[in-house]
Every structure is written in structure tokens, then in C-alpha cells.
Steps between C-alpha positions, in 0.01 A plus 500: 500500500651833397552733798493878460729709722377860474287570811437128535670437835342591833495353849252325726313738732253258668401133485161345578500132404498479119454880472822701474501882495801650316623858473735675260372279218347610170240249388170457321206280601566127446875542440694195619761574768779303667474547876776467758848348481355170376313672214152375591251547218221752555252716313404865552138514620482861615670838492433733794694825472869409507429150634474197270289205622631162381323163523775237544444151359739330744538470876638827643627358833836654592479784249556832677459873437793667321560210260494598132208468260566484124231579243530292181279749315288214357153371596452140614520307172507137389721336238292343223664250269595133453559324832186621678304177444582226755639766736418550868534864607452694819280811513755726326598246230815363658541133401465297820706195385793736420467678837502162671827408326646833614396490866348162589147435629474842669531791258757756611399867487610724214556210260457583133466260210381570145150368429616346171806274472775706332698192389225287345493502120178502300446411135342810343307469172404838348177548303591850375788596273737789435311801364169414669321762706424397860315671783442455873342169599571331166628141494837481322585133561476212743695275735393144587522549875368160611376196312146635508547878513611725215617835638423786258757782503336843508616851420460697829141641495597866545733510196402710192499352149850439364681319217715192565855548368641174641337182633678183604409132509663254741577430864502797741494587869233745614753786498629440145379731222258324261403803288606861434253775404565804278532732802777280645274327756612144572228243567569211734306184587361672811375841611389659828154625592385696810264279699251771595433607140258278298648388168323662203271325248284599201150423635321295764271231359167378645515187721345245261723194549496298825812410694435128545623375835402131503308570825129425456359760739697772318456399137131406530357742754740794550731527195781753467586649160851524359618839616253488788532567871387275784526490879502196730425622854476252783588439861785285627481137383239551228740413218607831340855389438397158364263672256779738394727199443226327295452810285874535448532134400203461269397844367483526122791745469842508333687642801440489876623772737452399863554766770528365853443830677541470876384137513640241738840364402384135505228576240752667271738207552223265389469692173877514447523124548182409313523713185823344364348153558158584355440391141325764291186357333549733200854389415589187698805685641558640853271794575803710600591513128241779462477644851658783701483506881531811718554391862455756774407300809366633829844489667657720228512882544147638498575792263602263218144363480383808313787470254430128441149571370626762252796282398265212419245702300777671297647164399148380412446806275833427329384148405164645393684735261640191325142394420467244780218435746633540854337381824620694804427372852552739792489325837405704688407863442403532869865460601591769248234730649637428848846608380346822366332555837828457688690735268215754512517496882876559496450786252253647753225527240138546600357146537181388325267216595659243736832685474549436129622801299239718331646402160442123552217487243694691233811279545291184466327647192835594341615140539185325370455747214831383352318177410329479161491344156668746263626559151874543555737750339628214282148434366442174691225429754619420852342494842578521871240336727538586869371285787561647842450309824367706792549389861241688710565467876254248642342455156324838531416610145392846622861606572655771274732288279222257400244774447732717291609198295137407428434845358778445246500134393237340276508150650443419868580146613386501864656231718276376779626374838182286544562319171864447596390358838276253311806402289334631184785624281541728319311678777355763261155614610283476186233730646720800583761472218445667164659569161423810296661331197249212481257685270769621261658154472172321420551529125845335523355209700199475268728447201656200681183358657165642391317439831784584743334822625163326551658218703694752712185705563300188592763386753518845660120503536505156666770610747312821576176309559689254721628790715140624542373152592782442752349773719174304514685172557677655801156572653286199413737236359539361149219246531241778530576624146298397194657221294599725208692730734675206662607385154630852428717478815637169375583648156670797674710253699622343173588848364695577819677167548547396138572832327601761758712269717845467340801336659817705436732214597337230284704422189189500276252730675753782561434617142175478303478571127216707358360195319496298823324786682233506230453122516464518880241779477302306238515187716361680808221654287414154364502366857259779599260400220522130602421584864190707420373241250549228765299709746215526248511120453445452873850449630557628856754767586690245715538274193632795298743605773638147545491384137760242401764653272531836677844414643635404155356827366681707766831318456510515120667847504812351660589297189665599172245286310208668677259496203413127485490482882267800522274362227492156663406650839223707339359193323507305828313778686253534214433123492454481880258794512318488168532130416560364152 
């Protein structure tokens, strides 16, 4: 990082945890500074008269007033180029495996390491030639970064249109020159981008294509569009992190960016160990071949949580600019908000609701609004879909982070502690969750399966009616209900246990294809018709509830060859209830 010298050195005046106040320093908002003798990394978050307020991303224990502060004159930026995929970074894009080699299991303070390996060589294949005009955001060539991921090399987005006077083909490090423009600018395989500034695009497109997740409750009932935003709020133990892992593993995207923001270290360890072992259903290769992990666990410096969120979304936008669909998981935005609250308190700002800063809503909106399906500067279509986990204290959805998130996102997947206690996973409450994309995505689903929307609507009506009847059952018992209503409760049970219940750790049921979802919906609808016909023919509700073949029906989803098993179970039930 280039360091300026004119007016860029001051000294520490006061220290309050991660907040350092410097004097005698010339700086602008969001400039990166090196604090103290160890050169701890920090960012300017306020200027009050002659005093500069710096948020330090490392532990400040032992740092004392009078030590020097150096302003680099640059905002917090990330390096974007070959070598990002398969990497594990901390909140400010330092590669954790490299830091571990440098200092062992416990990262020493003030350590610096380039985000991209400076020695690795990449085979660059240009798609433009000498004499061509290029402009910011244009793709000029590619590098085969992993077996499954082709890394497109972009002209930095803020560059005006220029003519190529030299372009090279061959093996290069990220710092080698691959092209020279007519104004003398040298292009390399990588460029930097400030994390707080959204990367530009031509236009934002409507959300008309679903992001398929392989999770039935999402894809059938509460779908998210490519470029969409979703929130998963839930109390402790309801399965937020498992759902985030499932989405990261199975979402229909080219690249996964997973931000572990303030989560427990053991959960992040699980991801770090699991991802390299996990086989990607799209490619048959390890999932890590198209994933980037940003790890900022709860025992890491609190100030770096804010940076980790911006670091992750900037890398996601970079992949989007190549024309890829990116799925970004942020787990959890509550920990990020807590970091903002702590820094706001140290800055002595006026607190808002529950001590959170008054700008909590605008910061959350800035983050989620960087999602979207767009036409890129290079003319391709790419998307960034953002799913943020929210961890409300005690599962209270009325707290500020959850409420402000709900005003912004279009999909609400509400985790329910009662469902989790009943061991119903995913513990998504189908009565309080919603998706504002469902209507707009109907046409896409209709082109695949003509009656998809009708089946979805029918199942939602059954579940809603079941919820109404359960209130009566609580008072007078199930036996007091008319037969048709008792049959409806039985059909609702099949919808809940057969379709909504999905076992994340089962090798077959962990992922469900769209075709299998449709077959399962059709089967439950057929079962519904059989039950009501049997009732008309004089069968009792007890016979319907205990019909032979129901166990085979329920278990059919756990097999790869589910179709013949499902059909056989249906025929058995039909024969036992309707005869023939």
C-alpha cells in the first residue's frame, strides 16, 4: 500500500478500546491509517476539529498515547483478481492461511499480507487485440482459476475509454503488465476497489428468475429471485446457521461468498472443514472451487465486523461484473449491528432505539441495496443475491435490527422456536413468512410446470385452514370436528411432514430438485383427492388416518429412485381406500 508523507503522520491523543483519537494528522473520512509502533490497521470514522477519530481493526491493548499514526491516504479497498476463489480472508481481506504461516494459530498484531498471492502464475488468454478500444468494466480476457471457475479479467470500472497499444498472452503474476493503453496506463490481472463504494453497472433488471435453493419450503412457498434480498431471523437453536450452510451449498449460483460476521468460532470451523470436503452438485468438484469465505468470528476485534460485510459484498459485485450469479450469505447482520452500536457509543453519538446508532436503518439499507440483477458494464447479465441471518435476542422479532431489516428485504423466512422444539426442520414458520417475489416469479414456474402456482396456492390454503382449526381442536378436541375437517387436518399433516420437513444431513433429502418438488406436490394433491373420495364412499376417518401404505409414501422422498416408490405407495393407498 503506497504511503503518503506530507501531513500524513500524527500521534495518538487518546485510546478507548478500538477507537483511537489522533492529533496532528491530516486525513479524510474513511482513509486507512497505521496506528502505533506495530502499525495496527484502522479507518478514519470521524473528524472533530483538529482531532481524527480512527476505528482500529485489531486489538489495541498496550498501545499508548504519543505513539505515531500514519495516514496511507487511501480508503479501505480490496484486491480483485485471480486467487480470490478458494480463499479464506479475515474482515479486511488478509488471507488467514498466510497469516497462520506467519504467526501460528494466534494472529500477531500489525501483520500484513497481500490478499492475492504475488508469486502464483496465471495463464491469461486475451479476447481483445492491439488497436481495440476498451472502457471501464469491459472484459479483456480470462484466466482458468480453478477447474470449474473461469475468472474474467476486467478493465477497472472507473477508467475512461482508451485504445490498446500492447496486449500480451501467456503466464503472468497478478503484478505483471498484461496490456498497455494509449495514455501509458498499464493493466494488470488485478485492480483495487474501495469497499464502501458500490461498483457501477448499466441498469438494474426486474427480479424475474428464481434463485433455486433445493430447499422445498423456500422454492415452493417463499422463493427468492436472483438478485433478491432475504432475511432469516430466529432465536438461538432454531437453525439459522444450518439454513445459511444449506443455501451456500445448494443455491443455483456460479459463485458463493460466505461472510461469517461475529459468529461463534466453532460454527466457522465447521464451514472451513466442510466446504473443501463437500462435492458441488453442479460440477462434481469440491464446493470450495467456486467459493470465497470471509471469517470474522466473535473473538476477533469487534470493529472488523463492519469491514467484513463490505469486503464480502464488494467481492460479490466483482464476480457479478463478470456476468456471474453470486449468492452472498451474511451470518449474522445482528453481530454487525452490535459492532456499530459499540463504536457509536465510543464515538459518543446520540443513541437510537435500544442503544443502536440512529443510522442503523440507513447502513442496513446501503448493504442490502447492493444486491440486484443487473446489466453489467461489459454487457453481460449478472446478479448478487443477499441472504442475511438476524439473531434477535431471545427471538424477539420486534427488536430494531429485525424490524429495520424487514423494511428493506423482500423475503422473510421466520424461524420458529416452537417448530424447532418439535424437531421440525427447517423450522420456518409458514404462516408468518412471506416472499414478495412469488407473484413475479409465477410466469417462470408456469413455463416449467403449468399448474405449479395452483398447487402452491392450494397447499397454503390447507395450511391456513389447519391453523384456524387447531384453535378449535385446542378447546374441544379433534374428535368433535366434522369428518371433512378431520381429513383436512390429515392432508395438512402430509404437507408438513412430507413436503416441508427436510433433513439437511440426509444424503438424498438435503437437496431436492424442482422436478422432485413438483412430483411431491402432485402426489399430496392426489392423496387429498383419494381421501375425500374414500370419505364419500363411506370410509371412516380412522381408516383414512391409518391406511396401509402411508409409511412407504412418507419414506419415498429419502430415495434417489423416488418416483416408482411414490407411485407404488399411492397405488397401495388408493387400493386400500377405494378398492379395485
